FIPANU-602104 format. One line per 5 residues: number of its first residue (from 1); their letters; for each residue x, y, z of N, C-alpha, C. Coordinates in steps of 0.001 Angstrom, whole numbers, m for minus. Example, Ala and Ser with C-alpha at 12.3 -4.5 7.8 and 13.67 -1.06 7.14 Angstrom:
<sites>
1 = as = 13190/m5690/7800/12300/m4500/7800/13200/m3300/7800  12850/m2250/7080/13670/m1060/7140/12900/30/7870 .
</sites>
This chain:
<sites>
1 = xxxxx = m3344/30839/3385/m4409/30174/3341/m4084/28932/2444  m4577/27529/2875/m4165/26570/1922/m4959/26562/469  m4383/26053/m639/m4864/26226/m1700/m6089/25363/m1890  m7121/25751/m2946/m8334/24908/m3153/m8047/23470/m3871  m7766/22592/m2778/m7601/21171/m3315/m8391/20315/m2748 .
6 = xxxxx = m9866/20786/m2491/m10950/19865/m2149/m11082/18451/m2799  m12025/17618/m2104/m11981/16162/m2905/m12254/16396/m4364  m13326/17287/m4769/m13720/17542/m6005/m12852/17740/m7111  m11737/18675/m6468/m10854/19171/m7397/m9628/18267/m7562  m9524/17643/m6524/m8217/16811/m6554/m8471/15544/m7262 .
11 = xxxxx = m9636/14879/m7201/m9893/13484/m7745/m11387/13706/m8480  m11390/14608/m9340/m12563/14881/m10151/m13189/13414/m10695  m14524/13254/m10504/m15156/11986/m11058/m15182/11042/m10067  m14551/11128/m8836/m14489/9823/m7983/m15413/10232/m6675  m16216/9057/m6398/m17049/9349/m5093/m16438/8044/m4463 .
16 = xxxxx = m16301/8679/m3154/m15629/7831/m2213/m16003/8233/m761  m16103/7304/311/m16402/7786/1600/m15413/8352/2586  m14078/8092/2320/m13157/8414/3326/m12922/9964/3364  m12438/10597/4265/m12020/11940/4443/m10553/12048/4326  m10313/12781/2957/m8819/12795/2758/m8291/14297/3399 .
21 = xxxxx = m7449/14511/4073/m7159/15728/4708/m6413/16538/3612  m6801/17972/3914/m5979/19036/3078/m4843/19773/3973  m3644/19587/3860/m2681/20149/4610/m2447/21643/4449  m2237/22356/5435/m1985/23870/4966/m1091/24080/3921  m131/23503/3791/708/23448/2787/1044/22334/1750 .
26 = xxxxx = 456/22542/667/704/21483/m268/1114/21885/m1753  1929/21254/m2425/2425/21198/m3717/2052/20115/m4431  2005/20358/m5843/1965/19258/m6737/3290/18469/m6803  3021/17169/m6904/4288/16141/m6571/4908/15907/m7923  5747/14764/m8011/6361/14469/m9363/5782/13487/m10151 .
31 = xxxxx = 6019/13008/m11118/5263/12152/m11880/5439/10695/m11382  4726/9767/m11824/5119/8388/m11161/6485/7992/m11533  6943/7096/m10713/8214/6734/m10808/8510/5951/m12052  7264/5462/m12735/7647/4532/m13844/7096/5244/m15018  7046/6819/m15014/6321/7635/m16178/7232/7403/m17220 .
36 = xxxxx = 8251/7157/m17283/9295/7004/m18679/9019/5911/m19515  8325/4737/m18784/7919/3370/m19328/6985/3911/m20284  6761/3168/m21429/5612/3143/m22544/4527/2243/m21889  3446/2427/m22143/2227/1665/m21679/2268/175/m22006  3015/m217/m23288/3434/m1688/m23396/4145/m2243/m22366 .
41 = xxxxx = 5150/m1344/m21825/6204/m1825/m20789/5760/m1995/m19477  4489/m1172/m19229/3741/m1392/m18067/2675/m2448/m18059  2558/m3313/m19285/1541/m4339/m19385/1987/m5558/m19399  1301/m6831/m19215/1764/m8233/m19318/2762/m8490/m17961  2285/m7855/m16665/2568/m8030/m15446/2248/m9248/m14820 .
46 = xxxxx = 2837/m10343/m15121/2433/m11740/m14853/2798/m11910/m13362  2259/m13047/m12638/2691/m13542/m11461/4113/m14016/m11479  4436/m14779/m12570/5998/m14926/m12682/6827/m13829/m12695  6449/m12749/m13436/7178/m11653/m13428/7194/m11010/m12096  6127/m11139/m11097/6184/m10370/m9896/7227/m11298/m9195 .
51 = xxxxx = 7274/m12432/m9160/8157/m13266/m8273/9716/m12973/m8730  9890/m12710/m10045/11025/m12624/m10308/11682/m11230/m9827  10791/m10495/m10097/11169/m9007/m9549/11542/m8823/m8075  10577/m9692/m7434/10860/m9544/m5925/12120/m10375/m5479  12658/m11366/m6354/14002/m11954/m6103/15225/m11060/m6479 .
56 = xxxxx = 15146/m10325/m7576/15765/m9361/m7789/16098/m8250/m6744  15170/m7847/m6018/14942/m6643/m5271/15260/m7267/m3506  15554/m8521/m3579/15824/m9154/m2176/14480/m9178/m1482  13450/m9347/m1947/12062/m9225/m1195/11415/m10563/m1364  11867/m11550/m1840/11561/m12793/m2092/11843/m13882/m988 .
61 = xxxxx = 11114/m14573/m306/11432/m15509/902/12682/m16553/576  12794/m16785/m662/13704/m17847/m1290/14935/m17169/m994  15373/m15774/m866/16712/m15318/m817/16681/m14363/361  15415/m13869/827/15783/m12638/1819/14713/m12931/3073  15327/m13054/4317/14292/m13222/5342/13483/m11952/5565 .
66 = xxxxx = 12251/m11970/6142/11621/m10825/6625/12148/m10028/7499  12375/m8656/7474/12886/m7837/8506/12080/m7847/9698  12674/m8076/10711/12237/m8355/12012/12501/m7168/13174  13617/m6342/12801/13893/m5401/14042/13269/m4029/13895  12332/m3725/14948/11224/m2857/14873/12318/m1296/14986 .
71 = xxxxx = 13453/m1553/15578/14180/m55/15840/14548/603/14694  14464/m121/13514/14961/711/12176/13487/1170/11425  12387/983/12117/10936/1275/11511/10243/2423/12368  11128/3416/12974/10598/4442/13801/10200/5652/12875  10363/5724/11599/10227/6805/10767/8585/6605/10456 .
76 = xxxxx = 7915/7757/10840/6377/7797/10399/6061/8388/9001  5016/7679/8553/4780/8491/7207/4383/9729/7135  3564/10133/8186/2804/11479/7850/2938/12061/9398  3958/11900/10021/3865/12811/11428/5358/12623/11915  5510/13207/13181/6746/13150/13669/7044/11723/14440 .
81 = xxxxx = 8571/11448/14456/8976/10333/14963/8301/10114/16208  7803/8633/16540/7278/8164/17773/7604/6491/17697  7362/6379/19054/7576/4934/19435/6539/3917/18733  6965/2777/18403/5979/1933/17839/5400/1139/19137  3952/1229/18982/3454/447/20055/2535/m673/19759 .
86 = xxxxx = 2549/m917/18409/1760/m2212/17949/2512/m2833/16645  2054/m3986/16114/2631/m4691/15226/1462/m5233/14418  1473/m4706/13272/444/m5328/12240/1090/m5985/10985  239/m6536/10264/462/m7098/8892/m440/m6824/7935  m422/m6806/6652/m1245/m6835/5740/m1014/m7940/4434 .
91 = xxxxx = m1950/m8381/3937/m1439/m9342/2823/m1828/m8766/1355  m820/m8643/594/m763/m8270/m675/m1095/m9380/m1610  m2140/m9961/m1610/m2653/m11183/m2548/m2821/m10636/m3841  m2262/m11459/m4817/m2389/m11208/m6227/m2822/m12612/m6669  m3443/m12430/m7927/m3875/m13625/m8814/m3798/m13119/m10404 .
96 = xxxxx = m3709/m14110/m11200/m3631/m13449/m12589/m4746/m13733/m13272  m5389/m12757/m14195/m6404/m12829/m15041/m6058/m12422/m16334  m6102/m12952/m17444/m5978/m12634/m18707/m4595/m12073/m19014  m3468/m12807/m18272/m2125/m12362/m18436/m1601/m11053/m17573  m2513/m10556/m16672/m2333/m9493/m15741/m2374/m9937/m14464 .
101 = xxxxx = m1467/m9925/m13456/m1774/m9814/m11923/m2407/m8672/m11481  m3368/m9221/m10561/m4279/m8135/m9977/m4255/m8482/m8470  m4429/m7292/m7857/m4278/m7393/m6470/m5597/m7067/m5579  m5680/m7673/m4635/m7036/m7669/m3666/m6812/m6511/m2874  m8125/m5776/m2686/m8120/m4551/m2038/m9567/m4592/m1305 .
106 = xxxxx = m9657/m4088/m178/m10689/m3787/590/m11160/m2399/814  m12555/m1995/895/m12894/m708/1499/m13257/m900/2927  m12671/m484/3941/m13166/m668/5245/m14304/m246/5652  m14874/m944/6587/m16344/m478/7166/m16360/937/7724  m17290/1635/7603/m17345/3117/8123/m17856/2986/9494 .
111 = xxxxx = m18033/1824/10109/m18305/1906/11525/m17086/1591/12302  m15706/1090/11649/m14613/1135/12364/m14124/2494/12950  m13383/2245/14135/m12785/3489/14689/m11684/4310/13845  m10792/3492/13450/m9651/4158/12525/m9664/3759/11016  m9378/4610/10223/m9251/4717/8673/m10677/4175/8320 .
116 = xxxxx = m11664/4692/8748/m12968/4022/8190/m13303/4511/6704  m13695/3754/6108/m14190/4063/4665/m12721/4130/3691  m11574/3794/4176/m10527/3749/3340/m10230/2426/2615  m9553/2724/1486/m8937/1432/794/m7808/882/1494  m7842/m498/1727/m6610/m1042/2454/m6435/m2492/1811 .
121 = xxxxx = m5418/m3221/2254/m5092/m4304/2079/m5875/m5149/3035  m6320/m6583/3116/m6773/m7190/4100/m5503/m7219/5104  m5839/m7023/6278/m4957/m7064/7508/m5305/m6546/8759  m4378/m6481/9646/m4745/m5918/11134/m3611/m6115/12066  m4043/m5965/13163/m3034/m6087/14493/m2715/m7645/14784 .
126 = xxxxx = m1422/m7850/14974/m993/m8960/15380/m1085/m9345/17027  m1700/m10649/17001/m1777/m11162/18109/m396/m11450/19097  m608/m11269/20451/633/m11555/21092/1486/m12722/20539  2906/m12655/20231/3648/m13621/19786/3392/m14138/18484  2649/m13458/17553/2280/m13760/16325/3215/m13099/15179 .
131 = xxxxx = 3607/m13962/14435/4742/m13367/13396/3638/m12808/12344  4367/m11819/11405/3614/m10978/10409/2979/m11961/9312  3696/m12999/8755/2915/m13865/7920/1794/m14388/8527  1831/m14984/9673/550/m15573/10345/m561/m14651/10765  m184/m13160/11032/m1206/m12240/11056/m1978/m11884/9897 .
136 = xxxxx = m1081/m11787/8522/m1603/m11289/7441/m2641/m12450/7030  m2265/m13735/7075/m2959/m14782/6726/m4473/m14978/7509  m4005/m14819/8513/m5458/m14827/9724/m6366/m13699/9427  m5762/m12470/9191/m6639/m11195/8839/m7410/m11431/7560  m6677/m12001/6618/m7269/m12072/5354/m8433/m13096/5315 .
141 = xxxxx = m8385/m14246/6104/m9355/m15170/6322/m10775/m14425/7005  m10329/m13776/8182/m11306/m13059/8893/m12111/m12101/8186  m11294/m11182/7372/m11904/m10072/6527/m12745/m10391/5335  m12161/m11198/4488/m12546/m11665/3185/m12663/m13077/2746  m12356/m13988/3949/m12556/m15358/3511/m11703/m15827/2921 .
146 = xxxxx = m10245/m15320/2482/m9490/m15892/1848/m8679/m16749/2544  m8469/m18016/2793/m7878/m19019/3148/m6759/m19185/3132  m5881/m19580/4336/m4258/m19763/3985/m4019/m20775/2967  m4625/m21989/2779/m4533/m22946/1765/m4772/m22529/389  m5178/m21097/296/m5464/m20542/m1238/m4430/m19914/m1692 .
151 = xxxxx = m3467/m19661/m704/m2320/m18707/m1041/m876/m19369/m936  74/m18851/m1754/1363/m18961/m1618/2143/m17746/m1112  2514/m17790/116/3410/m16735/685/4715/m16640/m75  5002/m15580/m843/6199/m15492/m1596/7267/m14471/m1130  6787/m13507/m503/7759/m12444/m199/7130/m11168/475 .
156 = xxxxx = 7627/m10178/518/7553/m9004/1359/7823/m7626/846  7162/m6583/1345/7594/m5348/882/8239/m4358/2139  8561/m3420/2110/9371/m2686/3265/8325/m2399/4228  8465/m2839/5521/7761/m2420/6607/7774/m793/6897  6675/m332/7217/6173/1096/7576/5619/1319/8611 .
161 = xxxxx = 5628/2484/9314/4832/2912/10529/3803/3784/10247  2724/3812/10602/1340/4526/10630/1233/5619/11861  822/6956/11485/389/7728/12710/m688/7291/13381  m1805/7149/12851/m3186/6875/13429/m3053/5850/14574  m2411/4520/13891/m2269/3457/14883/m1108/3395/15767 .
166 = xxxxx = m5/3917/15261/1136/3890/15896/1842/2598/15738  1450/1832/14421/1678/462/14226/2573/309/13122  3734/m674/13264/4674/m1143/12388/3847/m2278/11483  3880/m1960/10267/3155/m2727/9285/4132/m3485/8393  3861/m4810/8285/4545/m5793/7489/3696/m5996/6492 .
171 = xxxxx = 3946/m5444/5029/3284/m6094/3977/3847/m7527/3598  3020/m8263/3455/3356/m9862/3082/2864/m10178/1679  3437/m10443/763/3251/m10647/m643/2752/m12257/m737  1754/m12395/m1497/1169/m13877/m1674/691/m13927/m3084  619/m14968/m3723/10/m15381/m4984/m1019/m16413/m4880 .
176 = xxxxx = m1868/m16415/m5800/m2954/m17399/m5939/m2976/m17998/m7345  m3293/m19372/m7517/m3242/m19951/m8792/m4614/m19610/m9604  m5619/m19415/m8811/m6932/m19080/m9317/m7492/m17800/m8682  m8438/m17268/m9301/m9084/m15873/m8815/m10002/m16713/m7575  m10075/m16227/m6494/m10663/m16556/m5337/m12112/m16038/m5290 .
181 = xxxxx = m12976/m16761/m4595/m14287/m16244/m4388/m14160/m15638/m2963  m14418/m14378/m2791/m14163/m13682/m1592/m15523/m13023/m977  m15486/m13007/305/m16810/m12719/1161/m16406/m11527/2072  m17001/m10347/1933/m16565/m9427/2757/m17238/m9607/4299  m16331/m9499/5235/m17024/m9486/6823/m17497/m8280/6968 .
186 = xxxxx = m18837/m8138/6959/m19475/m6540/7236/m19044/m5877/8601  m18678/m6508/9246/m17883/m5821/10821/m16689/m5184/10381  m15995/m5567/9427/m14708/m4726/9059/m14607/m4263/7667  m15289/m5015/6788/m14974/m4594/5334/m16485/m4331/4667  m16404/m3460/4025/m17671/m2849/3171/m17561/m3275/1926 .
191 = xxxxx = m16372/m3748/1254/m16430/m3837/m77/m15145/m4552/m455  m15009/m5751/m1330/m13974/m6212/m1573/m13668/m6547/m3184  m12418/m5974/m3748/m12373/m5872/m4950/m10984/m6280/m5494  m10718/m6299/m6905/m9364/m6610/m7234/m9138/m5526/m8416  m7864/m4975/m8572/m7301/m4210/m9632/m6183/m4687/m10243 .
196 = xxxxx = m5996/m4653/m11583/m4669/m4960/m12255/m3730/m4085/m11902  m2350/m4558/m11815/m1349/m3564/m11548/m971/m2873/m12709  m1237/m3296/m13964/m1217/m2620/m15071/m2131/m1194/m15166  m3207/m1497/m14496/m4273/m309/m14551/m3774/661/m13210  m3196/99/m12431/m2698/1318/m11301/m1416/1762/m11718 .
201 = xxxxx = m782/1335/m12775/405/1976/m13178/292/3009/m14500  m1082/3131/m14913/m1428/4122/m15788/m1131/5553/m15439  m722/6364/m16216/m312/7985/m15782/m1645/8398/m14960  m2749/8379/m15596/m3940/9227/m15338/m4127/8538/m13882  m3892/7324/m13362/m4283/6597/m12015/m3327/6963/m11110 .
206 = xxxxx = m2171/7809/m11236/m1067/8071/m10125/m1144/9484/m9730  m976/9954/m8626/m961/11288/m8166/14/11354/m7071  841/12418/m7195/1834/12295/m5861/1588/14156/m5678  1289/14157/m4313/1215/15421/m3467/2520/15753/m2460  2769/16882/m2444/3947/17151/m1503/3266/18047/m282 .
211 = xxxxx = 3261/17354/688/2970/18119/1968/3980/18802/2838  3398/19766/3527/4451/20240/4816/3464/20510/5975  4017/20050/6967/3259/20075/8306/4019/21196/9327  3638/21558/10292/4334/22634/11100/5582/21983/11640  5172/20532/12138/6533/19804/12515/7234/19082/11501 .
216 = xxxxx = 8569/19369/11535/9311/18693/10181/9180/17224/10355  8996/16601/9369/8709/15034/9282/10182/14402/8778  10355/13346/9216/11559/12416/8700/11393/12398/7276  12445/12369/6704/12510/12343/5131/12043/13382/4282  11727/14674/4999/11224/15748/4219/12325/16404/3501 .
221 = xxxxx = 12079/17141/2367/13193/17763/1739/13647/18984/2341  14545/19861/1820/15342/20953/2589/13936/21942/2944  12908/22138/2199/11890/23175/2531/10886/22444/3562  11050/21064/4023/10137/20505/4800/9006/19712/4172  8969/19638/2656/7710/18862/2042/8141/17497/1739 .
226 = xxxxx = 7202/16601/1968/7437/15115/1968/6207/14594/1046  6374/13490/299/5467/13126/m872/4427/12185/25  3102/12352/m596/1956/11608/m175/1577/11041/m1692  1385/9747/m1617/831/8974/m2739/m691/8777/m2876  m1091/8648/m4123/m2546/8586/m4509/m2615/7737/m5725 .
231 = xxxxx = m3765/6679/m5722/m4206/5925/m6911/m5504/6202/m7103  m5834/6377/m8232/m7398/6351/m8652/m7825/5063/m8947  m8859/4563/m8464/m9553/3096/m9111/m10948/3701/m9174  m11703/2626/m9995/m13090/3013/m10258/m13954/3383/m8917  m14245/4699/m8929/m14991/5162/m7842/m14381/5476/m6446 .
236 = xxxxx = m13153/5177/m6485/m12554/5318/m5150/m10960/5721/m5261  m10410/6051/m4208/m9071/6608/m4192/m8092/5812/m3122  m7202/5266/m3477/m6042/4648/m2641/m5015/5886/m1941  m4801/5966/m789/m3987/6911/m362/m3275/6358/903  m2233/7060/1480/m1799/6784/2752/m582/5675/2811 .
241 = xxxxx = m829/4840/3667/46/3651/3910/m225/2622/2794  m1681/2354/2391/m1809/1523/1266/m1070/2033/m56  m1179/3236/m226/m557/3862/m1469/743/3826/m1450  1399/3643/m301/2924/3626/m156/3406/2376/m715  2543/1357/m147/2962/m299/m425/2675/m296/m1900 .
246 = xxxxx = 1704/158/m2440/1275/m24/m3749/2309/518/m4709  2798/1736/m4358/4010/2407/m5152/5350/1473/m5057  5662/1108/m3858/6841/238/m3921/6521/m1039/m4608  5444/m1612/m4568/5167/m2982/m5516/5290/m2511/m6799  4759/m1676/m7153/4866/m1209/m8588/6333/m1002/m9188 .
251 = xxxxx = 6991/m409/m8452/8340/48/m8576/9550/m1421/m8740  9081/m2165/m8018/9691/m3799/m7872/9335/m4299/m9150  8003/m4267/m9528/7391/m5150/m10491/7918/m4507/m12032  7709/m3055/m12193/8180/m2606/m13171/9807/m2125/m13309  10537/m2774/m12198/12264/m2505/m12437/12497/m1285/m12546 .
256 = xxxxx = 11933/m384/m11720/12142/1307/m11659/12714/1656/m10243  13567/2579/m9944/14002/3046/m8505/12806/3351/m7823  12683/3109/m6668/11633/3440/m5580/12213/4555/m4755  11365/5820/m4976/11932/7109/m4634/11992/7050/m3180  11260/6268/m2225/11358/6109/m943/12377/5271/m336 .
261 = xxxxx = 13313/4636/m1398/14074/3639/m753/14919/4239/222  15513/5426/254/16353/6065/1414/15679/6432/2365  14207/6726/2381/13463/7254/3564/12992/5973/4106  12626/4920/3491/12078/3880/4185/12341/2574/3954  13396/2356/3067/13739/925/2575/14361/371/3901 .
266 = xx = 14466/m963/3833/15193/m1791/4641/16185/m2628/3796  17316/m2583/3962/18399/m2868/3197/18696/m4202/3780 .
</sites>
């Protein structure tokens, strides 16, 4: 019988619309990858620092092209290996306020077919022949009225594959010189907001769980358990593919090892 890890006990004090599954076998996970850093070392995360660390990790367009080979992306986050059927991209859009980089997030409409009510980056499926950068910029404009001429596309994070959509997702990192005025498209987005990276990096806002499914998942440990990440935000919880991208982003910016480099990294 699975442990009692209902929403109220897992994320006490948070009210959120999405359904977070409870697998049959679940264990507490590890501390955050940046847990050894002091709180001051997790603060002052400016846009200049973000770009500097992207360059150091080979994730900046000035030094590293965007990965384009889909064959190396067939590892699925939370299910067995399966072919990629779709290409998608998301925009990891950052601006600076009071010396801290903030990332734009959305709560998806509860009327959508997939991932309804979940926290996500602006993004979606690529049109035929469309490259990931173009997709991410187009979707950000359609979903939250963030125009391409408002952002500077600077880098990328590791592509990943999701189970529900069978989609390879390319996270595209962009910066903005000013805080944008955003308008949620109600057909796709219920709410748009921004969170400081330094807040996401606080110990109390990160949770790792280790799940085991009946079918062994790629990247699982010797007992078949694999990590799933969560971030607490005011009145909401980030999890799944979005939390995986946030985890890598924070590891890059805080200059700590990314635990999933061997499982999902693209060298």
